[in-house]
C-alpha positions as CSV (number, residue, x, y, z in Angstrom):
1,M,4.9,-31.2,17.4
2,T,6.1,-28.0,19.1
3,T,4.7,-26.8,22.4
4,Q,3.6,-23.5,20.7
5,A,1.7,-25.3,18.0
6,A,0.2,-27.9,20.3
7,E,-1.6,-25.2,22.2
8,S,-3.4,-24.1,19.1
9,V,-4.3,-27.5,17.5
10,P,-8.0,-28.3,18.1
11,D,-9.2,-31.7,19.2
12,R,-9.3,-34.0,16.2
13,E,-10.0,-37.6,15.2
14,P,-6.9,-39.8,15.5
15,L,-4.7,-39.7,12.5
16,S,-5.2,-42.4,9.8
17,D,-2.5,-44.9,9.1
18,P,0.5,-42.7,8.0
19,H,1.4,-45.3,5.3
20,T,-1.9,-44.8,3.4
21,T,-2.8,-41.9,1.1
22,A,-5.5,-40.7,3.5
23,G,-3.0,-40.8,6.3
24,K,-0.4,-38.8,4.4
25,I,-3.0,-36.2,3.4
26,A,-4.1,-35.9,7.1
27,D,-0.5,-35.6,8.1
28,L,-0.1,-32.7,5.6
29,E,-3.1,-30.9,7.0
30,R,-1.8,-31.3,10.5
31,R,1.5,-29.7,9.5
32,R,-0.2,-26.9,7.6
33,H,-2.3,-26.2,10.7
34,E,0.8,-26.1,12.8
35,A,2.5,-23.7,10.4
36,V,-0.5,-21.3,10.4
37,H,-0.7,-21.4,14.2
38,A,3.1,-21.4,14.8
39,G,2.7,-18.6,17.4
40,S,1.0,-19.6,20.7
41,E,-2.4,-18.3,21.5
42,Q,-0.9,-16.3,24.3
43,A,1.7,-14.7,22.0
44,V,-1.1,-13.8,19.4
45,A,-3.2,-12.3,22.2
46,K,-0.2,-10.1,23.3
47,Q,0.3,-9.0,19.8
48,H,-3.3,-7.9,19.5
49,D,-3.2,-6.2,22.9
50,R,-0.4,-4.0,21.6
51,G,-2.6,-2.9,18.8
52,K,-0.7,-5.0,16.3
53,L,-1.9,-7.6,13.8
54,T,-0.3,-10.9,13.1
55,A,2.0,-11.5,10.1
56,R,-0.8,-13.4,8.2
57,E,-3.5,-10.8,9.1
58,R,-1.3,-8.1,7.6
59,I,-0.8,-10.0,4.4
60,E,-4.6,-10.6,4.2
61,L,-5.1,-6.8,4.4
62,L,-2.4,-6.0,1.8
63,C,-3.1,-8.5,-0.9
64,D,-6.3,-9.0,-2.9
65,P,-8.6,-11.6,-1.2
66,G,-7.5,-15.1,-2.0
67,S,-4.5,-14.1,-4.1
68,F,-1.7,-14.9,-1.7
69,T,0.4,-18.1,-2.3
70,E,2.9,-19.0,0.4
71,F,6.4,-20.1,-0.1
72,D,8.3,-22.3,2.5
73,E,5.3,-22.7,4.8
74,L,6.9,-25.9,6.3
75,A,10.5,-24.6,6.5
76,R,12.1,-25.1,10.0
77,H,15.4,-24.0,11.4
78,R,18.4,-26.3,11.7
79,A,20.1,-24.7,14.7
80,T,21.2,-26.8,17.7
81,D,22.8,-24.4,20.2
82,F,21.4,-23.1,23.5
83,G,18.5,-25.5,23.5
84,I,16.8,-24.0,20.4
85,E,16.7,-27.5,18.8
86,A,13.7,-28.3,21.1
87,N,11.6,-25.6,19.5
88,R,11.3,-25.9,15.7
89,P,8.1,-24.2,14.6
90,Y,7.1,-24.4,11.0
91,G,7.7,-21.1,9.1
92,D,10.6,-20.1,11.4
93,G,9.0,-16.7,12.2
94,V,8.4,-15.2,8.8
95,V,5.7,-15.7,6.2
96,T,6.7,-15.3,2.6
97,G,5.0,-15.6,-0.8
98,Y,3.4,-13.8,-3.7
99,G,0.0,-12.4,-4.4
100,T,-1.7,-9.5,-6.1
101,V,-2.6,-5.9,-5.2
102,D,-5.3,-4.4,-7.4
103,G,-4.7,-7.3,-9.7
104,R,-1.0,-6.7,-10.1
105,P,1.6,-9.2,-8.8
106,V,3.7,-8.5,-5.7
107,C,6.0,-10.5,-3.5
108,V,5.7,-10.2,0.2
109,F,7.5,-11.2,3.4
110,S,5.9,-10.6,6.8
111,Q,7.9,-11.1,10.0
112,D,6.0,-12.9,12.8
113,F,6.7,-11.4,16.2
114,T,4.8,-14.3,17.9
115,V,7.6,-16.8,16.9
116,F,11.0,-16.1,18.4
117,G,10.1,-12.5,18.6
118,G,10.5,-12.2,14.9
119,S,14.2,-12.7,15.2
120,L,16.1,-13.6,12.0
121,G,18.0,-16.9,11.7
122,E,19.4,-18.8,8.8
123,V,16.2,-20.4,7.5
124,Y,14.2,-17.2,8.2
125,G,16.8,-15.3,6.1
126,E,16.8,-17.9,3.4
127,K,13.1,-17.5,3.0
128,I,13.3,-13.8,2.5
129,V,16.2,-14.2,0.1
130,K,14.2,-16.6,-2.0
131,I,11.2,-14.4,-2.3
132,M,13.4,-11.4,-3.2
133,D,15.0,-13.5,-5.9
134,H,11.6,-14.5,-7.1
135,A,10.6,-10.8,-7.3
136,L,13.7,-9.9,-9.3
137,K,13.2,-12.8,-11.7
138,T,9.5,-12.1,-12.3
139,G,9.8,-8.3,-12.2
140,C,7.3,-7.4,-9.5
141,P,7.5,-5.2,-6.4
142,V,8.6,-6.6,-3.1
143,I,6.8,-5.5,0.1
144,G,8.6,-6.2,3.4
145,I,6.6,-6.1,6.6
146,N,9.0,-5.7,9.5
147,D,8.2,-6.7,13.1
148,G,11.2,-8.5,14.6
149,G,13.9,-8.4,17.2
150,G,16.9,-8.4,14.9
151,A,19.5,-11.2,14.6
152,R,18.7,-14.5,16.4
153,I,21.4,-14.7,19.0
154,Q,21.4,-18.6,19.1
155,E,22.4,-18.7,15.5
156,G,25.3,-16.3,15.7
157,V,27.2,-15.3,12.6
158,V,24.9,-17.3,10.4
159,A,22.1,-14.8,11.1
160,L,24.5,-11.9,10.4
161,G,25.4,-13.5,7.1
162,L,21.8,-13.8,6.0
163,F,21.2,-10.1,6.9
164,A,24.0,-9.3,4.5
165,E,22.5,-11.5,1.8
166,I,19.3,-9.6,2.1
167,F,21.1,-6.2,2.0
168,Y,22.9,-7.4,-1.2
169,R,19.6,-8.2,-2.8
170,N,18.1,-4.9,-1.7
171,V,20.9,-3.2,-3.6
172,M,20.6,-5.4,-6.7
173,A,16.9,-4.7,-6.8
174,S,17.2,-1.0,-6.3
175,G,15.9,0.8,-9.4
176,V,14.8,-2.5,-10.9
177,I,11.7,-3.3,-8.9
178,P,9.9,-1.1,-6.3
179,Q,10.7,-2.0,-2.7
180,I,8.4,-0.8,0.1
181,S,9.1,-1.4,3.8
182,L,6.3,-1.4,6.4
183,I,7.7,-1.0,9.9
184,M,5.0,-2.5,12.2
185,G,7.0,-3.2,15.3
186,P,10.6,-3.2,16.4
187,C,13.3,-3.0,13.8
188,A,16.7,-2.6,15.5
189,G,20.4,-3.0,14.9
190,G,21.5,-4.4,11.6
191,A,17.8,-5.1,10.7
192,V,17.3,-1.4,10.0
193,Y,19.5,-1.3,7.0
194,S,17.4,-3.4,4.7
195,P,14.4,-1.0,5.0
196,A,16.9,2.0,4.7
197,I,17.9,0.7,1.2
198,T,14.4,0.3,0.0
199,D,12.5,3.0,-1.9
200,F,9.9,3.8,0.7
201,V,9.7,3.3,4.5
202,L,6.3,3.5,6.2
203,M,6.0,3.5,10.0
204,V,3.0,3.3,12.4
205,E,2.7,5.8,15.2
206,G,3.1,4.3,18.7
207,T,4.0,0.7,17.7
208,S,6.9,0.8,15.3
209,H,10.5,1.7,16.2
210,M,13.8,1.9,14.3
211,F,17.2,2.5,15.8
212,I,20.8,1.2,15.5
213,T,21.3,1.1,19.3
214,G,18.5,1.2,21.8
215,P,17.8,3.5,24.8
216,D,19.7,1.2,27.3
217,V,22.9,1.2,25.2
218,I,22.7,4.9,24.7
219,K,22.2,5.5,28.4
220,T,25.3,3.4,29.2
221,V,27.6,4.9,26.5
222,T,26.5,8.6,26.4
223,G,24.5,9.0,29.6
224,E,21.5,10.3,27.5
225,D,18.0,9.3,28.7
226,V,15.6,8.7,25.8
227,T,12.4,6.7,25.3
228,F,11.9,4.2,22.5
229,E,9.3,6.5,20.9
230,D,11.5,9.7,21.1
231,L,14.6,7.8,19.8
232,G,13.1,5.8,16.9
233,G,9.4,6.2,16.7
234,A,7.4,7.2,13.6
235,Q,7.3,10.8,14.7
236,A,11.1,10.9,15.2
237,H,11.9,9.3,11.8
238,G,9.1,11.2,10.0
239,T,10.0,14.7,11.1
240,K,13.6,14.6,12.3
241,S,15.7,12.0,10.6
242,G,13.7,11.7,7.4
243,V,14.0,7.9,7.5
244,A,10.3,7.4,7.3
245,H,8.4,8.5,4.2
246,Y,5.0,8.2,5.9
247,Q,3.6,8.2,9.5
248,A,0.6,6.0,9.6
249,S,-2.1,6.4,12.3
250,G,-2.5,2.6,12.5
251,E,-1.7,-0.6,10.6
252,Q,-4.7,-0.4,8.3
253,D,-3.7,3.2,7.3
254,C,-0.1,2.0,6.7
255,I,-1.2,-0.8,4.5
256,D,-3.7,1.4,2.6
257,F,-0.9,3.9,1.9
258,A,1.3,1.1,0.6
259,R,-1.5,0.0,-1.8
260,D,-1.9,3.6,-2.9
261,L,1.9,3.9,-3.5
262,L,1.9,0.8,-5.7
263,S,-0.9,2.3,-7.9
264,Y,1.6,5.0,-9.1
265,L,4.6,2.7,-9.6
266,P,5.3,0.3,-12.5
267,S,6.0,-3.3,-11.6
268,N,9.6,-2.9,-12.7
269,N,11.9,-0.6,-14.6
270,L,11.1,-2.0,-18.0
271,E,7.4,-1.3,-17.7
272,D,5.5,2.0,-18.0
273,P,3.7,3.2,-14.9
274,P,0.1,2.2,-14.7
275,R,-2.3,4.5,-16.5
276,H,-5.8,5.3,-15.4
277,P,-8.4,6.8,-17.7
278,A,-8.9,10.5,-16.8
279,D,-12.4,11.9,-16.5
280,G,-13.2,14.5,-19.1
281,L,-10.2,13.6,-21.3
282,D,-10.2,11.3,-24.3
283,G,-6.8,9.8,-23.6
284,L,-4.3,9.7,-26.4
285,D,-5.8,12.0,-29.0
286,G,-5.5,15.4,-27.3
287,L,-7.8,17.2,-25.0
288,D,-11.5,17.1,-25.7
289,A,-13.6,20.2,-26.1
290,A,-14.2,20.5,-22.4
291,G,-10.6,19.9,-21.4
292,D,-9.3,22.4,-24.0
293,E,-10.8,25.3,-22.2
294,V,-9.9,27.1,-19.0
295,S,-12.5,26.2,-16.4
296,D,-13.7,28.2,-13.5
297,L,-11.6,26.0,-11.2
298,D,-8.5,26.7,-13.3
299,A,-9.2,30.4,-13.1
300,E,-8.8,30.3,-9.3
301,L,-5.0,30.2,-9.9
302,D,-5.1,33.7,-11.4
303,T,-5.7,35.2,-8.0
304,L,-3.5,32.8,-5.9
305,I,-0.2,34.8,-5.9
306,P,-0.2,37.7,-3.4
307,D,0.8,41.1,-4.6
308,S,3.4,41.3,-1.9
309,P,6.4,39.1,-2.7
310,N,6.9,38.6,1.1
311,Q,3.4,37.1,1.6
312,P,3.3,33.3,1.5
313,Y,0.7,31.0,-0.1
314,D,0.1,27.3,0.0
315,M,1.7,25.5,-2.9
316,H,-0.7,22.6,-2.3
317,E,-3.3,24.8,-4.0
318,V,-1.3,25.0,-7.2
319,I,-0.6,21.2,-7.2
320,G,-4.3,20.4,-6.5
321,H,-5.4,22.5,-9.5
322,V,-3.1,20.7,-11.9
323,L,-3.4,17.1,-10.9
324,D,-6.3,14.9,-11.9
325,D,-9.1,15.2,-9.3
326,G,-6.8,17.2,-7.1
327,E,-5.4,14.0,-5.7
328,F,-1.8,14.3,-4.4
329,L,-0.2,11.4,-2.5
330,E,2.4,13.3,-0.5
331,I,5.6,11.6,0.6
332,H,7.8,12.7,3.5
333,A,5.2,15.3,4.5
334,G,6.6,15.8,8.0
335,F,10.2,16.1,7.0
336,A,11.7,19.3,5.4
337,P,8.2,20.8,4.8
338,N,9.8,23.7,2.9
339,I,9.7,21.3,-0.1
340,L,6.8,19.1,-1.2
341,V,7.2,15.8,-3.0
342,G,4.7,13.1,-3.9
343,F,2.7,11.4,-6.6
344,G,-0.3,12.4,-8.7
345,R,-1.7,11.9,-12.1
346,V,-2.0,14.2,-15.1
347,D,-4.3,13.0,-17.9
348,G,-4.5,9.6,-16.1
349,S,-0.7,9.0,-16.1
350,P,1.4,9.1,-12.9
351,V,3.8,12.1,-12.3
352,G,6.2,12.9,-9.5
353,V,5.7,16.3,-8.1
354,V,8.5,18.4,-6.6
355,A,7.5,21.9,-5.3
356,N,8.9,24.6,-3.1
357,Q,6.5,25.5,-0.2
358,P,6.4,29.2,0.6
359,M,4.6,28.5,3.8
360,H,7.9,27.1,5.4
361,F,11.2,29.0,5.3
362,A,9.7,31.0,2.4
363,G,10.4,28.0,0.3
364,C,14.2,28.2,0.8
365,L,16.3,25.1,0.0
366,D,18.2,23.7,2.9
367,I,20.1,20.5,3.6
368,D,17.1,18.4,4.4
369,A,15.0,19.7,1.5
370,S,17.8,19.2,-1.0
371,E,18.3,15.5,0.0
372,K,14.6,14.9,0.3
373,A,13.9,16.2,-3.3
374,A,17.1,14.6,-4.7
375,R,16.1,11.1,-3.5
376,F,12.6,11.6,-4.8
377,V,13.7,12.7,-8.3
378,R,16.0,9.7,-8.5
379,T,13.2,7.4,-7.5
380,C,10.9,8.8,-10.2
381,D,13.7,8.6,-12.8
382,A,14.4,5.0,-11.9
383,F,10.8,4.0,-12.6
384,S,10.1,6.2,-15.7
385,I,7.8,8.5,-13.8
386,P,7.8,12.1,-15.3
387,I,8.8,14.9,-13.0
388,L,6.6,18.0,-12.6
389,T,8.3,20.8,-10.7
390,F,6.7,24.0,-9.2
391,V,9.2,26.7,-8.3
392,D,9.0,29.5,-5.8
393,V,12.4,29.6,-4.2
394,P,14.3,32.6,-2.9
395,G,17.6,30.8,-2.6
396,F,19.4,28.4,-0.3
397,L,18.9,28.9,3.5
398,P,21.8,31.0,4.9
399,G,23.5,30.1,8.2
400,V,26.7,28.8,9.7
401,S,25.0,25.5,10.6
402,Q,24.0,24.9,7.1
403,E,27.4,25.6,5.7
404,W,29.2,23.5,8.3
405,R,26.8,20.6,7.8
406,G,27.5,20.6,4.1
407,I,24.9,22.5,2.2
408,I,27.3,22.7,-0.7
409,R,27.7,19.0,-0.9
410,R,24.1,18.2,-0.1
411,G,22.6,20.8,-2.4
412,A,24.8,19.4,-5.2
413,K,22.8,16.2,-4.9
414,L,19.7,17.9,-6.2
415,I,21.6,19.3,-9.1
416,Y,23.0,15.8,-9.8
417,A,19.5,14.2,-9.6
418,Y,17.8,16.6,-12.0
419,A,20.7,16.6,-14.5
420,E,20.9,12.8,-14.5
421,A,17.2,12.2,-14.8
422,T,16.1,11.2,-18.4
423,V,12.4,11.1,-17.8
424,P,10.2,13.9,-19.1
425,K,10.7,17.0,-16.9
426,V,8.2,19.9,-16.9
427,T,8.9,22.9,-14.7
428,V,6.5,25.8,-13.8
429,I,7.9,28.9,-12.1
430,T,5.2,30.5,-10.1
431,R,7.0,33.3,-8.3
432,K,10.6,33.5,-7.1
433,A,13.5,31.8,-8.8
434,Y,16.6,33.4,-7.4
435,G,20.3,32.6,-7.7
436,G,21.6,29.1,-7.8
437,A,18.3,27.8,-6.5
438,Y,16.8,28.8,-9.9
439,D,19.3,26.5,-11.6
440,V,18.7,23.6,-9.2
441,M,14.9,23.4,-9.4
442,G,14.5,21.7,-12.8
443,S,15.8,24.6,-14.9
444,K,16.2,24.3,-18.7
445,H,20.0,24.3,-18.1
446,L,19.8,21.0,-16.2
447,G,17.8,19.3,-18.9
448,G,14.2,20.6,-18.3
449,D,12.2,19.6,-21.3
450,V,9.3,22.1,-21.1
451,N,9.8,25.1,-18.8
452,L,6.9,27.5,-18.1
453,A,6.6,30.6,-16.1
454,W,3.7,32.6,-14.8
455,P,3.7,36.4,-15.3
456,T,4.3,36.7,-11.5
457,A,7.6,34.9,-11.9
458,Q,10.7,36.7,-10.7
459,I,13.8,35.1,-12.2
460,A,17.0,36.9,-11.1
461,V,20.3,36.5,-9.3
462,M,18.7,37.7,-6.1
463,G,15.6,39.6,-4.7
464,A,15.1,43.2,-5.6
465,Q,15.8,44.5,-2.1
466,G,19.1,42.7,-1.7
467,A,20.2,43.6,-5.2
468,V,19.5,47.3,-4.7
469,N,21.3,47.3,-1.3
470,I,24.4,45.9,-3.0
471,L,24.2,47.9,-6.3
472,Y,23.3,51.2,-4.9
473,R,24.8,51.1,-1.4
474,R,26.7,54.4,-1.7
475,E,23.9,56.3,-3.4
476,I,21.4,55.2,-0.8
477,A,23.7,56.1,2.1
478,A,24.2,59.6,0.6
479,A,20.6,60.3,-0.3
480,E,18.5,62.8,1.7
481,D,15.6,60.3,1.8
482,P,17.2,56.8,1.6
483,D,13.9,55.0,2.0
484,A,12.3,56.7,-0.9
485,L,15.3,56.2,-3.1
486,R,15.5,52.5,-2.1
487,A,11.8,52.0,-2.9
488,R,12.2,53.6,-6.4
489,L,15.3,51.6,-7.2
490,I,13.6,48.4,-6.1
491,T,10.7,49.1,-8.4
492,E,13.1,49.8,-11.3
493,Y,15.0,46.6,-10.6
494,E,11.8,44.5,-10.5
495,D,10.6,46.1,-13.7
496,T,13.9,45.5,-15.4
497,L,15.1,42.1,-14.2
498,A,12.7,40.4,-11.7
499,N,10.2,39.1,-14.3
500,P,10.0,36.1,-16.6
501,Y,10.5,37.9,-19.9
502,I,14.3,38.1,-20.1
503,A,14.4,34.4,-19.5
504,A,11.6,34.0,-22.2
505,E,13.6,36.1,-24.7
506,R,16.6,33.7,-24.3
507,G,14.5,30.5,-24.4
508,Y,15.3,29.6,-20.8
509,V,11.5,29.3,-20.3
510,D,9.5,28.0,-23.3
511,A,6.4,30.1,-22.6
512,V,4.9,32.6,-20.1
513,I,1.4,31.5,-19.3
514,R,-1.6,32.6,-17.3
515,P,-1.8,30.6,-14.1
516,A,-5.2,29.5,-15.2
517,E,-3.6,27.8,-18.2
518,T,-1.3,25.6,-16.1
519,R,-3.3,22.4,-16.2
520,L,-3.8,22.6,-19.9
521,A,-0.1,23.5,-20.6
522,V,1.2,20.8,-18.3
523,T,-1.1,18.2,-19.8
524,R,-0.1,19.0,-23.4
525,A,3.6,19.1,-22.5
526,L,3.5,15.7,-20.8
527,R,1.6,14.2,-23.8
528,A,4.2,15.5,-26.2
529,L,7.0,14.0,-24.0
530,R,5.5,10.5,-23.9
531,T,7.9,9.5,-26.7
532,K,11.0,11.1,-25.2
533,R,14.1,9.0,-25.5
534,Q,17.4,10.1,-23.9
535,T,20.5,8.1,-23.0
536,L,23.4,9.1,-20.8
537,P,27.1,8.8,-21.8
538,P,28.3,5.2,-21.3
539,K,29.8,4.7,-17.9
540,K,29.8,2.3,-15.0
541,H,28.0,4.8,-12.8
542,G,28.3,8.4,-11.8
543,N,29.8,9.6,-8.6
544,I,27.0,11.5,-6.9
545,P,28.2,13.7,-4.0
546,L,27.1,11.5,-1.1
């Protein structure tokens, strides 16, 4: 019995004869107890004092009550160097198994910081590899709860090898089964790359940290002073790097968000996303009498767009009016806020929403927004989730920094993502759709299935003021009243080009609709597209501009 386990084992009656059935059962129960209490009471207390739950407590919160079945509870490491052979706790520092979330199967691994600091060794890695293989074979999501100190130094290259085995399976599972990583403690060095490959990374404010090299190494190499939180905390990765898709206020919030995410995702790429009955709609036979009418709530959209094209409005208002019950599970909310991405439901079925946000940078696309949206579009396409796009974009953000950091290459990722996606794509242009940004945001030319525009839409090469300044530069300079002439020419330009009707005449938008009709039009479009089938030309894979 290990020292750690011995501290937690309660006083018991002496074991029965180990050669009898009763004795063997008693021995099994002893081993099980040691496995469940592998971390010492002191280590568990420290974990709780830090505001963190134990590995098993987290699984209990994630999975439906009584549904979790553990794999390899009695596994122990085989290492012998540096005295580690004297301490061989059952479980080896990670809890793995399968259970259900809202009745749907999931596979889970949860790293145990109270055993070897959650560090990964050979057996620990083998346990994770086994549960990932099980998830791939059975076609269910895998949830990884990360709280560990990286590779176990005593096991050397063997630990590194198992990290790579996990990375390999992350890649093989990508686009096949949903993978969600919950960072609930330290995740450093090579350990960060497994979560980075997964579909969603959730972090907890104040207690979770991710970085390749820690503050001490950075101080030694570059001379920079930085705290753990500033370097790799939830705020840093949620707003600066974009590594984290959600910043949770606590562990319960993090787990609740993971459960919500799963409710929008299919179990695997061969299944349809889970459908929920929608209130007021009769499901598959078209809208009922109530749903076929524009409601007072719908009519609020008719007054949303300001008369001035320079005045912003909150795109969340549009999204909330179209999605069932106004429920929008936003992803990456703190990163690149000039574009919104997240999940909702229309007519009870999941959709992925991509929307420019005029409240930030006037809705311009920049490097971060392009990559954020491109990754989300590809995630939706991988799991057969229709993409609903709301467009109000004046163009790509200008600037030397943007050009030198690769806005051409990175903006091309969004083009690639939309063009490659074969799921139903519905696009609504609410106001500005200028220049190349019009093309990029789910346009008909990139494979949009149903493209709609409000009468407030302005579809043109550029805004009226910029266009007039270029087209009539000499006339304005020579005019007695340049401001008056400019104003008149701007009005003429807007009346002639900055509207949705030229695009409608050419079929680039399928209909111009009242804003109040958006929910109805989107619902009908998505219903019509349920039977969409599209295949890409045969190829090994495309070459996205990474």
